[in-house]
C-alpha positions as CSV (number, residue, x, y, z in Angstrom):
1,M,-1.8,-17.7,2.8
2,Q,-2.4,-14.0,2.1
3,L,0.2,-12.0,0.2
4,K,0.3,-8.2,0.1
5,P,-1.1,-6.3,-3.0
6,I,1.8,-5.4,-5.3
7,N,1.4,-1.6,-4.6
8,Q,2.3,-2.3,-1.0
9,Q,5.3,-4.5,-1.7
10,V,9.0,-4.0,-1.6
11,V,10.5,-6.3,-4.2
12,A,14.0,-7.4,-5.0
13,V,14.6,-8.5,-8.7
14,V,17.9,-10.3,-9.1
15,G,19.2,-10.6,-12.7
16,A,17.5,-7.4,-13.8
17,S,19.9,-6.0,-16.3
18,S,18.1,-7.5,-19.3
19,G,15.3,-9.8,-20.4
20,I,12.8,-11.3,-18.0
21,G,14.3,-9.6,-14.9
22,R,14.3,-6.2,-16.5
23,E,10.7,-6.5,-17.7
24,T,9.6,-7.8,-14.3
25,A,11.2,-4.9,-12.5
26,K,9.5,-2.4,-14.8
27,Q,6.1,-4.1,-14.3
28,F,6.4,-4.2,-10.5
29,A,7.4,-0.5,-10.5
30,S,4.5,0.5,-12.8
31,R,2.1,-1.2,-10.4
32,G,3.4,0.8,-7.4
33,A,5.9,-1.5,-5.8
34,K,9.2,-0.3,-4.5
35,V,11.9,-2.1,-6.4
36,V,15.5,-3.1,-5.7
37,V,17.2,-4.2,-8.9
38,A,20.4,-6.2,-9.0
39,A,22.9,-7.6,-11.5
40,R,26.6,-7.4,-12.4
41,T,26.3,-4.8,-15.1
42,Q,26.3,-1.3,-13.6
43,S,25.4,0.6,-16.8
44,A,22.4,-1.6,-17.4
45,L,21.1,-1.2,-13.9
46,E,21.6,2.6,-14.1
47,S,19.5,2.8,-17.3
48,L,16.8,0.6,-15.7
49,V,16.6,2.7,-12.6
50,N,16.4,5.9,-14.7
51,E,13.7,4.4,-16.9
52,I,11.6,3.4,-13.8
53,R,12.0,6.8,-12.1
54,S,11.2,8.6,-15.3
55,A,7.9,6.7,-15.4
56,G,7.2,7.8,-11.8
57,G,8.3,4.6,-10.1
58,D,10.6,4.0,-7.1
59,A,13.8,1.9,-7.6
60,I,17.4,1.6,-6.4
61,A,20.2,-0.6,-7.8
62,V,22.7,-3.0,-6.2
63,I,25.7,-4.4,-8.1
64,A,26.0,-8.1,-7.3
65,D,27.4,-11.4,-8.6
66,V,25.0,-14.1,-7.4
67,S,27.9,-16.6,-7.0
68,N,29.0,-14.5,-4.0
69,F,26.8,-14.9,-1.0
70,E,27.8,-11.7,0.7
71,Q,26.9,-9.7,-2.4
72,V,23.5,-11.4,-2.6
73,Q,22.9,-10.8,1.1
74,A,23.7,-7.1,0.4
75,I,20.7,-6.9,-2.0
76,A,18.3,-8.0,0.7
77,D,20.0,-5.8,3.4
78,K,19.8,-2.8,1.1
79,A,16.1,-3.3,0.5
80,V,15.5,-3.2,4.3
81,E,17.9,-0.3,4.8
82,V,16.2,1.9,2.2
83,Y,12.6,0.7,2.3
84,G,12.3,-0.8,5.8
85,R,11.4,-4.4,4.7
86,L,11.4,-7.0,2.0
87,D,8.2,-8.7,0.8
88,T,9.0,-10.5,-2.4
89,W,12.3,-11.9,-3.8
90,V,12.4,-12.6,-7.6
91,H,15.5,-14.5,-8.7
92,A,16.1,-14.5,-12.5
93,A,20.0,-14.4,-12.9
94,A,21.3,-17.1,-15.2
95,T,24.1,-17.9,-17.6
96,G,25.0,-20.8,-19.9
97,V,27.4,-22.5,-22.3
98,I,26.0,-23.9,-25.5
99,A,28.1,-26.9,-26.4
100,T,28.3,-30.7,-26.3
101,F,29.2,-32.1,-22.9
102,D,32.7,-33.1,-24.0
103,K,33.6,-29.6,-25.0
104,I,32.6,-27.9,-21.7
105,T,35.4,-27.4,-19.3
106,P,35.1,-28.2,-15.6
107,E,35.5,-24.5,-14.9
108,E,32.6,-23.6,-17.2
109,F,30.3,-26.3,-15.8
110,R,31.0,-25.2,-12.3
111,R,30.4,-21.6,-13.1
112,V,27.0,-22.3,-14.6
113,I,26.0,-24.3,-11.5
114,D,27.4,-21.5,-9.3
115,V,25.3,-18.9,-11.0
116,N,22.1,-20.8,-11.8
117,L,21.7,-23.1,-8.8
118,T,24.0,-22.0,-6.0
119,G,23.1,-18.4,-6.7
120,Q,19.4,-19.3,-6.4
121,A,20.1,-20.9,-3.1
122,Y,22.0,-17.8,-1.9
123,G,19.0,-15.7,-2.9
124,A,16.6,-17.8,-0.8
125,M,19.1,-17.8,2.1
126,A,19.5,-14.0,2.0
127,A,15.7,-13.3,1.6
128,L,14.2,-15.7,4.1
129,P,15.3,-14.0,7.3
130,H,13.6,-10.8,6.2
131,L,10.5,-12.5,5.0
132,K,10.2,-14.4,8.3
133,R,10.6,-11.1,10.1
134,E,7.6,-9.7,8.1
135,G,5.6,-12.9,8.9
136,R,4.9,-13.5,5.2
137,G,6.2,-13.0,1.7
138,A,7.1,-14.7,-1.6
139,L,10.1,-16.4,-3.0
140,I,9.8,-16.5,-6.7
141,H,12.6,-18.4,-8.6
142,I,12.9,-18.4,-12.3
143,S,14.1,-21.7,-13.6
144,S,13.1,-23.2,-16.9
145,V,11.1,-25.9,-18.6
146,E,14.5,-27.6,-18.6
147,A,13.8,-28.2,-14.9
148,R,11.5,-30.9,-16.2
149,R,13.2,-31.9,-19.5
150,S,16.8,-31.5,-20.5
151,V,17.9,-30.6,-24.0
152,P,21.1,-31.2,-25.9
153,Y,24.0,-28.7,-25.9
154,Q,22.8,-27.4,-22.4
155,S,23.9,-30.0,-19.9
156,P,25.1,-27.6,-17.2
157,Y,22.1,-25.4,-17.7
158,S,19.6,-28.3,-17.6
159,A,21.4,-29.7,-14.5
160,S,21.2,-26.4,-12.7
161,K,17.5,-26.0,-13.4
162,H,16.7,-29.6,-12.3
163,G,18.6,-28.6,-9.1
164,V,16.5,-25.5,-8.6
165,E,13.3,-27.5,-8.7
166,G,14.7,-30.0,-6.1
167,M,15.8,-27.2,-3.8
168,L,12.5,-25.4,-3.9
169,D,10.5,-28.6,-3.4
170,A,12.4,-29.3,-0.2
171,L,12.4,-25.7,1.0
172,R,8.6,-25.4,0.4
173,L,7.9,-28.4,2.6
174,E,10.1,-27.2,5.4
175,L,8.4,-23.8,5.5
176,Q,5.0,-25.5,5.5
177,H,6.1,-27.8,8.3
178,E,7.2,-24.9,10.4
179,G,4.0,-22.9,9.7
180,W,5.6,-20.0,7.8
181,P,3.1,-18.3,5.4
182,I,5.8,-17.8,2.7
183,S,5.0,-18.7,-0.8
184,V,7.7,-20.6,-2.8
185,T,7.1,-20.6,-6.6
186,N,9.1,-22.2,-9.4
187,I,8.5,-20.2,-12.6
188,M,9.4,-22.4,-15.6
189,P,9.5,-20.4,-18.9
190,S,9.4,-22.0,-22.3
191,V,11.8,-20.5,-24.9
192,I,11.7,-16.7,-24.3
193,N,12.9,-14.0,-26.6
194,T,15.5,-12.3,-24.4
195,P,19.2,-11.4,-25.0
196,Y,20.2,-14.7,-23.3
197,Y,21.3,-16.2,-26.6
198,N,23.4,-13.1,-27.4
199,K,25.1,-13.2,-24.0
200,V,26.0,-16.9,-23.3
201,R,29.1,-18.7,-24.6
202,T,28.7,-20.8,-27.7
203,K,30.9,-23.7,-28.9
204,I,28.7,-24.9,-31.8
205,G,30.3,-22.5,-34.3
206,V,27.3,-20.2,-34.7
207,K,25.2,-17.8,-32.7
208,P,22.8,-20.1,-30.8
209,T,19.0,-19.9,-30.6
210,G,16.4,-21.6,-28.5
211,V,14.4,-24.2,-30.3
212,P,11.5,-22.1,-31.7
213,P,8.8,-21.0,-31.2
214,Y,9.6,-18.1,-28.8
215,Y,7.4,-16.2,-26.3
216,D,7.5,-12.6,-25.3
217,P,9.3,-11.8,-22.0
218,S,6.3,-9.9,-20.8
219,L,4.4,-13.2,-20.4
220,V,6.9,-14.4,-17.8
221,A,6.8,-11.0,-16.0
222,D,2.9,-11.3,-16.0
223,A,3.2,-14.7,-14.4
224,I,5.7,-13.4,-11.8
225,L,3.4,-10.5,-10.8
226,Y,0.5,-12.9,-10.6
227,V,2.3,-15.3,-8.2
228,A,3.5,-12.3,-6.1
229,E,-0.1,-11.8,-5.1
230,N,-1.4,-15.4,-5.5
231,P,0.5,-18.2,-3.8
232,T,1.4,-20.7,-6.5
233,R,3.6,-23.8,-6.5
234,D,4.7,-24.0,-10.1
235,F,3.9,-22.0,-13.2
236,I,5.0,-23.1,-16.6
237,V,4.9,-20.1,-19.0
238,G,4.0,-20.9,-22.6
239,D,1.9,-23.6,-24.2
240,V,4.9,-25.4,-25.7
241,G,6.5,-25.8,-22.3
242,K,3.3,-27.3,-20.9
243,A,3.2,-29.7,-23.8
244,I,6.8,-30.7,-23.3
245,D,6.2,-31.3,-19.6
246,I,3.2,-33.6,-20.4
247,V,5.1,-35.6,-23.0
248,Q,8.1,-36.0,-20.6
249,R,5.7,-37.3,-17.9
250,I,4.0,-39.7,-20.2
251,S,7.0,-41.0,-22.3
252,P,10.5,-39.7,-21.8
253,A,11.5,-41.9,-24.8
254,L,9.0,-39.9,-27.0
255,A,10.5,-36.7,-25.7
256,D,13.9,-38.0,-26.6
257,S,12.7,-38.8,-30.1
258,I,11.2,-35.3,-30.6
259,L,14.4,-33.7,-29.4
260,M,16.5,-35.9,-31.7
261,L,14.5,-34.4,-34.6
262,V,14.5,-30.7,-33.5
263,G,16.9,-30.3,-30.6
264,F,20.2,-30.1,-32.5
265,A,19.6,-28.2,-35.7
266,G,16.9,-26.1,-33.9
267,Q,19.6,-24.4,-31.8
268,H,21.7,-23.2,-34.8
269,T,21.4,-19.9,-36.6
270,D,23.2,-19.0,-39.8
271,E,25.3,-16.4,-38.0
272,P,28.9,-17.5,-37.4
273,K,30.1,-16.9,-33.8
274,S,33.4,-17.9,-32.2
275,E,33.6,-19.4,-28.7
276,D,36.0,-16.5,-28.0
277,A,33.3,-13.9,-28.6
278,P,32.3,-11.8,-25.6
279,N,30.0,-13.6,-23.3
280,N,28.6,-13.3,-19.7
281,V,29.8,-16.6,-18.2
282,F,32.6,-15.2,-16.0
283,E,32.3,-11.5,-16.5
284,P,29.4,-9.1,-17.2
285,I,28.8,-8.0,-20.8
286,E,27.8,-4.6,-21.9
287,G,25.3,-3.6,-24.6
288,Y,22.3,-5.7,-23.8
289,D,20.3,-3.5,-21.4
290,R,17.1,-4.4,-23.1
291,V,14.2,-6.8,-22.7
292,Q,13.8,-8.3,-26.1
293,G,16.2,-10.6,-27.9
294,D,16.7,-11.0,-31.7
295,F,13.8,-13.4,-32.5
296,N,10.7,-11.2,-32.6
297,N,9.7,-12.9,-35.9
298,L,9.6,-16.3,-34.1
299,E,7.3,-15.2,-31.3
300,I,3.8,-16.8,-30.8
301,P,1.1,-16.0,-28.3
302,A,0.3,-18.1,-25.3
303,I,-3.2,-19.3,-24.6
304,S,-2.9,-21.6,-21.6
305,D,-1.2,-19.0,-19.3
306,W,-4.5,-17.1,-19.0
307,F,-6.2,-20.2,-17.7
308,D,-3.5,-20.7,-15.1
309,K,-4.1,-17.2,-13.8
310,N,-7.9,-17.8,-13.8
311,P,-8.3,-21.2,-12.0
312,P,-12.1,-21.4,-12.0
313,F,-12.1,-21.1,-15.8
314,K,-9.2,-23.6,-16.1
315,W,-10.9,-26.3,-14.1
316,G,-14.2,-25.6,-15.8
317,A,-12.5,-26.1,-19.2
318,I,-10.9,-29.3,-18.0
319,A,-14.2,-30.6,-16.7
320,A,-15.9,-29.8,-19.9
321,A,-13.2,-31.6,-21.9
322,V,-13.5,-34.7,-19.7
323,L,-17.3,-34.7,-19.9
324,G,-17.1,-34.2,-23.7
325,A,-14.7,-37.0,-24.1
326,A,-16.8,-39.3,-21.9
327,S,-19.9,-38.4,-23.9
328,L,-18.1,-39.1,-27.2
329,L,-16.8,-42.4,-25.9
330,G,-20.3,-43.4,-24.7
331,A,-21.7,-42.6,-28.1
332,L,-19.1,-44.7,-29.9
333,L,-19.4,-47.8,-27.6
334,P,-21.9,-50.4,-28.7
335,G,-25.0,-50.7,-26.6
336,K,-25.7,-53.8,-24.4
337,D,-29.0,-55.7,-24.1
338,V,-30.3,-56.0,-20.6
């Protein structure tokens, strides 16, 4: 499957007002792609388009709530109307409610699913006809490591991300069966330092935080641009996320034990915050048209992401590790008389 070089692509980035989506749109534009950015917050989109154009890039904005299919469809249609086609669809829009399950209302739970799961499905539905018309393209959906391992206080968010993985796995098989050269990628970030924790609703009495450490949003954007040119099934961003995935596969009970130790206190800051504070669950929220969150001091670098973007080195390192382990084991085992 051959995808176009980024400088020949028309890219839609959904959920571009802040965080990962905003950084991704900027990176695509800086590499020469024509970019359609979408979100609910008009002022944030206007500032993003101005920033891209000031740097010499080409971008337009579409206001859209991803829980409304017609509005999502309008994003794809606008890309084709203005630029003549659509090559890559990046879907990053998300919201959440940080609370124990028994304190989440049915309306809140449904809204998180509507945005984080149904909205992702609407994105794929809107983009696919245009990608098929082009004869190739990429669907890139941003879920989370929580697609693999749920965490406390985030039951609707974790449920939605598990659902995204299930949807994409089915869709990918269907496209392969029908012979469409369309790449379907699930990007699963670890805890990323974006304004997400400023914008979601909290019912734990304080401003929430992801369980540290954090990673820079640019790492996720780098992964997105990589898979936009290199068909990839899954991409977990951040070493901690990869470690969590491995532990969950080996022993869910061990993952439970780890989260019992760090998953509750680790999501609390010392800053009081009421559940009535402004949040983005049902309405857009102003003032967060930026990439970074508030936790720069908790960021760490990622090592394994480089290997994922350089497969020959990755498999070489794995082979070397296996051979080294085998040699060590052989040296430790007692010899046998023949």
